[in-house]
C-alpha positions as protocol buffer text, in pm:
chain_id: "A"
residue {
  index: 1
  type: MET
  ca { x: 4206 y: -3469 z: -2660 }
}
residue {
  index: 2
  type: THR
  ca { x: 4563 y: -3615 z: -2745 }
}
residue {
  index: 3
  type: SER
  ca { x: 4701 y: -3279 z: -2662 }
}
residue {
  index: 4
  type: VAL
  ca { x: 4566 y: -3309 z: -2315 }
}
residue {
  index: 5
  type: PHE
  ca { x: 4735 y: -3632 z: -2257 }
}
residue {
  index: 6
  type: ARG
  ca { x: 5079 y: -3491 z: -2324 }
}
residue {
  index: 7
  type: PHE
  ca { x: 5035 y: -3255 z: -2044 }
}
residue {
  index: 8
  type: TYR
  ca { x: 4923 y: -3552 z: -1827 }
}
residue {
  index: 9
  type: ALA
  ca { x: 5254 y: -3713 z: -1873 }
}
residue {
  index: 10
  type: PHE
  ca { x: 5448 y: -3428 z: -1756 }
}
residue {
  index: 11
  type: TYR
  ca { x: 5198 y: -3327 z: -1485 }
}
residue {
  index: 12
  type: TYR
  ca { x: 5204 y: -3671 z: -1285 }
}
residue {
  index: 13
  type: GLN
  ca { x: 5586 y: -3675 z: -1307 }
}
residue {
  index: 14
  type: LEU
  ca { x: 5583 y: -3328 z: -1148 }
}
residue {
  index: 15
  type: ASP
  ca { x: 5317 y: -3424 z: -910 }
}
residue {
  index: 16
  type: GLY
  ca { x: 5517 y: -3711 z: -772 }
}
residue {
  index: 17
  type: VAL
  ca { x: 5831 y: -3506 z: -753 }
}
residue {
  index: 18
  type: LYS
  ca { x: 5626 y: -3246 z: -559 }
}
residue {
  index: 19
  type: ALA
  ca { x: 5459 y: -3490 z: -348 }
}
residue {
  index: 20
  type: ILE
  ca { x: 5804 y: -3625 z: -232 }
}
residue {
  index: 21
  type: LEU
  ca { x: 5936 y: -3276 z: -173 }
}
residue {
  index: 22
  type: THR
  ca { x: 5647 y: -3167 z: 27 }
}
residue {
  index: 23
  type: GLY
  ca { x: 5663 y: -3481 z: 239 }
}
residue {
  index: 24
  type: THR
  ca { x: 6027 y: -3412 z: 305 }
}
residue {
  index: 25
  type: MET
  ca { x: 5933 y: -3048 z: 415 }
}
residue {
  index: 26
  type: ARG
  ca { x: 5660 y: -3195 z: 652 }
}
residue {
  index: 27
  type: GLY
  ca { x: 5912 y: -3442 z: 788 }
}
residue {
  index: 28
  type: LEU
  ca { x: 6146 y: -3164 z: 875 }
}
residue {
  index: 29
  type: GLY
  ca { x: 5851 y: -2974 z: 1053 }
}
residue {
  index: 30
  type: ILE
  ca { x: 5856 y: -2698 z: 790 }
}
residue {
  index: 31
  type: LEU
  ca { x: 5478 y: -2636 z: 743 }
}
residue {
  index: 32
  type: GLN
  ca { x: 5424 y: -2266 z: 702 }
}
residue {
  index: 33
  type: PRO
  ca { x: 5607 y: -2231 z: 377 }
}
residue {
  index: 34
  type: ILE
  ca { x: 5396 y: -2494 z: 214 }
}
residue {
  index: 35
  type: VAL
  ca { x: 5076 y: -2328 z: 267 }
}
residue {
  index: 36
  type: HIS
  ca { x: 5215 y: -2016 z: 92 }
}
residue {
  index: 37
  type: ILE
  ca { x: 5352 y: -2234 z: -194 }
}
residue {
  index: 38
  type: VAL
  ca { x: 5035 y: -2403 z: -264 }
}
residue {
  index: 39
  type: PHE
  ca { x: 4849 y: -2086 z: -224 }
}
residue {
  index: 40
  type: VAL
  ca { x: 5064 y: -1901 z: -493 }
}
residue {
  index: 41
  type: SER
  ca { x: 5077 y: -2190 z: -734 }
}
residue {
  index: 42
  type: TYR
  ca { x: 4709 y: -2277 z: -759 }
}
residue {
  index: 43
  type: TYR
  ca { x: 4553 y: -1926 z: -691 }
}
residue {
  index: 44
  type: VAL
  ca { x: 4809 y: -1679 z: -811 }
}
residue {
  index: 45
  type: VAL
  ca { x: 5003 y: -1865 z: -1101 }
}
residue {
  index: 46
  type: SER
  ca { x: 4775 y: -2098 z: -1237 }
}
residue {
  index: 47
  type: PRO
  ca { x: 4449 y: -1913 z: -1308 }
}
residue {
  index: 48
  type: PRO
  ca { x: 4563 y: -1647 z: -1541 }
}
residue {
  index: 49
  type: ILE
  ca { x: 4756 y: -1894 z: -1731 }
}
residue {
  index: 50
  type: GLU
  ca { x: 4439 y: -2116 z: -1757 }
}
residue {
  index: 51
  type: TYR
  ca { x: 4240 y: -1816 z: -1858 }
}
residue {
  index: 52
  type: LEU
  ca { x: 4473 y: -1719 z: -2141 }
}
residue {
  index: 53
  type: PHE
  ca { x: 4536 y: -2048 z: -2286 }
}
residue {
  index: 54
  type: GLY
  ca { x: 4165 y: -2182 z: -2227 }
}
residue {
  index: 55
  type: TYR
  ca { x: 3960 y: -1901 z: -2315 }
}
residue {
  index: 56
  type: VAL
  ca { x: 4168 y: -1614 z: -2488 }
}
residue {
  index: 57
  type: TRP
  ca { x: 4410 y: -1818 z: -2721 }
}
residue {
  index: 58
  type: GLY
  ca { x: 4127 y: -2094 z: -2759 }
}
residue {
  index: 59
  type: TYR
  ca { x: 4300 y: -2407 z: -2654 }
}
residue {
  index: 60
  type: GLU
  ca { x: 3985 y: -2501 z: -2440 }
}
residue {
  index: 61
  type: VAL
  ca { x: 4037 y: -2787 z: -2197 }
}
residue {
  index: 62
  type: ALA
  ca { x: 4406 y: -2820 z: -2299 }
}
residue {
  index: 63
  type: GLY
  ca { x: 4472 y: -2478 z: -2205 }
}
residue {
  index: 64
  type: LEU
  ca { x: 4315 y: -2539 z: -1841 }
}
residue {
  index: 65
  type: TYR
  ca { x: 4573 y: -2837 z: -1812 }
}
residue {
  index: 66
  type: VAL
  ca { x: 4846 y: -2590 z: -1935 }
}
residue {
  index: 67
  type: GLY
  ca { x: 4781 y: -2369 z: -1654 }
}
residue {
  index: 68
  type: GLN
  ca { x: 4791 y: -2642 z: -1382 }
}
residue {
  index: 69
  type: PHE
  ca { x: 5105 y: -2766 z: -1546 }
}
residue {
  index: 70
  type: PHE
  ca { x: 5264 y: -2417 z: -1492 }
}
residue {
  index: 71
  type: GLY
  ca { x: 5132 y: -2413 z: -1130 }
}
residue {
  index: 72
  type: GLU
  ca { x: 5291 y: -2756 z: -1083 }
}
residue {
  index: 73
  type: ILE
  ca { x: 5610 y: -2621 z: -1228 }
}
residue {
  index: 74
  type: TYR
  ca { x: 5622 y: -2324 z: -989 }
}
residue {
  index: 75
  type: HIS
  ca { x: 5544 y: -2545 z: -687 }
}
residue {
  index: 76
  type: SER
  ca { x: 5801 y: -2803 z: -757 }
}
residue {
  index: 77
  type: VAL
  ca { x: 6080 y: -2542 z: -817 }
}
residue {
  index: 78
  type: VAL
  ca { x: 6012 y: -2349 z: -513 }
}
residue {
  index: 79
  type: ILE
  ca { x: 5974 y: -2658 z: -286 }
}
residue {
  index: 80
  type: TYR
  ca { x: 6296 y: -2800 z: -430 }
}
residue {
  index: 81
  type: TYR
  ca { x: 6449 y: -2455 z: -345 }
}
residue {
  index: 82
  type: TYR
  ca { x: 6324 y: -2495 z: 19 }
}
residue {
  index: 83
  type: VAL
  ca { x: 6440 y: -2846 z: 62 }
}
residue {
  index: 84
  type: TYR
  ca { x: 6774 y: -2872 z: -93 }
}
residue {
  index: 85
  type: ARG
  ca { x: 6895 y: -2492 z: -118 }
}
residue {
  index: 86
  type: LYS
  ca { x: 6787 y: -2335 z: 214 }
}
residue {
  index: 87
  type: ARG
  ca { x: 6855 y: -2649 z: 450 }
}
residue {
  index: 88
  type: ASP
  ca { x: 7182 y: -2736 z: 573 }
}
residue {
  index: 89
  type: TRP
  ca { x: 7173 y: -3109 z: 542 }
}
residue {
  index: 90
  type: ALA
  ca { x: 7483 y: -3190 z: 752 }
}
residue {
  index: 91
  type: THR
  ca { x: 7333 y: -3016 z: 1047 }
}
residue {
  index: 92
  type: ILE
  ca { x: 7001 y: -3171 z: 1000 }
}
residue {
  index: 93
  type: VAL
  ca { x: 7152 y: -3509 z: 1006 }
}
residue {
  index: 94
  type: ARG
  ca { x: 7379 y: -3449 z: 1302 }
}
residue {
  index: 95
  type: GLU
  ca { x: 7093 y: -3338 z: 1504 }
}
residue {
  index: 96
  type: ALA
  ca { x: 6883 y: -3618 z: 1411 }
}
residue {
  index: 97
  type: HIS
  ca { x: 7176 y: -3848 z: 1520 }
}
residue {
  index: 98
  type: GLU
  ca { x: 7212 y: -3662 z: 1850 }
}
residue {
  index: 99
  type: ARG
  ca { x: 6835 y: -3681 z: 1913 }
}
residue {
  index: 100
  type: MET
  ca { x: 6867 y: -4087 z: 1837 }
}
residue {
  index: 101
  type: GLU
  ca { x: 7154 y: -4118 z: 2053 }
}
residue {
  index: 102
  type: ARG
  ca { x: 6967 y: -3918 z: 2337 }
}
residue {
  index: 103
  type: GLU
  ca { x: 6662 y: -4134 z: 2308 }
}
residue {
  index: 104
  type: LYS
  ca { x: 6848 y: -4465 z: 2306 }
}
residue {
  index: 105
  type: ARG
  ca { x: 7017 y: -4361 z: 2643 }
}
residue {
  index: 106
  type: GLU
  ca { x: 6676 y: -4270 z: 2802 }
}
residue {
  index: 107
  type: ILE
  ca { x: 6525 y: -4592 z: 2681 }
}
residue {
  index: 108
  type: GLN
  ca { x: 6828 y: -4771 z: 2813 }
}
residue {
  index: 109
  type: GLY
  ca { x: 6804 y: -4617 z: 3155 }
}
residue {
  index: 110
  type: LYS
  ca { x: 6440 y: -4680 z: 3176 }
}
residue {
  index: 111
  type: ASP
  ca { x: 6505 y: -5056 z: 3097 }
}
residue {
  index: 112
  type: TYR
  ca { x: 6785 y: -5058 z: 3363 }
}
residue {
  index: 113
  type: GLU
  ca { x: 6536 y: -4919 z: 3634 }
}
residue {
  index: 114
  type: ASP
  ca { x: 6270 y: -5164 z: 3553 }
}
residue {
  index: 115
  type: GLY
  ca { x: 6503 y: -5444 z: 3606 }
}
residue {
  index: 116
  type: GLY
  ca { x: 6537 y: -5520 z: 3229 }
}
residue {
  index: 117
  type: SER
  ca { x: 6384 y: -5480 z: 2903 }
}
residue {
  index: 118
  type: GLU
  ca { x: 6020 y: -5579 z: 2842 }
}
residue {
  index: 119
  type: MET
  ca { x: 6111 y: -5838 z: 2609 }
}
residue {
  index: 120
  type: GLN
  ca { x: 6308 y: -6014 z: 2869 }
}
residue {
  index: 121
  type: ASN
  ca { x: 6018 y: -5970 z: 3119 }
}
residue {
  index: 122
  type: MET
  ca { x: 5801 y: -6122 z: 2889 }
}
residue {
  index: 123
  type: LEU
  ca { x: 5996 y: -6419 z: 2816 }
}
residue {
  index: 124
  type: ASN
  ca { x: 6043 y: -6492 z: 3186 }
}
């Protein structure tokens, strides 16, 4: 059973990294690749490795975690590639800044048309 705990330590570290990177992709609006990455990670990469380690080579439960671990590695590496290598972060930051400035001007224009901000109206 102690051999399983070794994989738990690395598994949960990778799981945290994967969660952060997947959240970053969702925040960028990149949803389609996530579905494909998850499918390949847990239905193509993991099962053959789980079978080999768990049943063929006799590692039993520890072998199943080895397969999941390799699925996590694949998932984390591919997500990292999509987030940090395939995106131009300077462009993403510039577009976000422009969008915030545009929304700020729109809000200021509405406040002017309404005769002041909502906070000022509430204080009066």
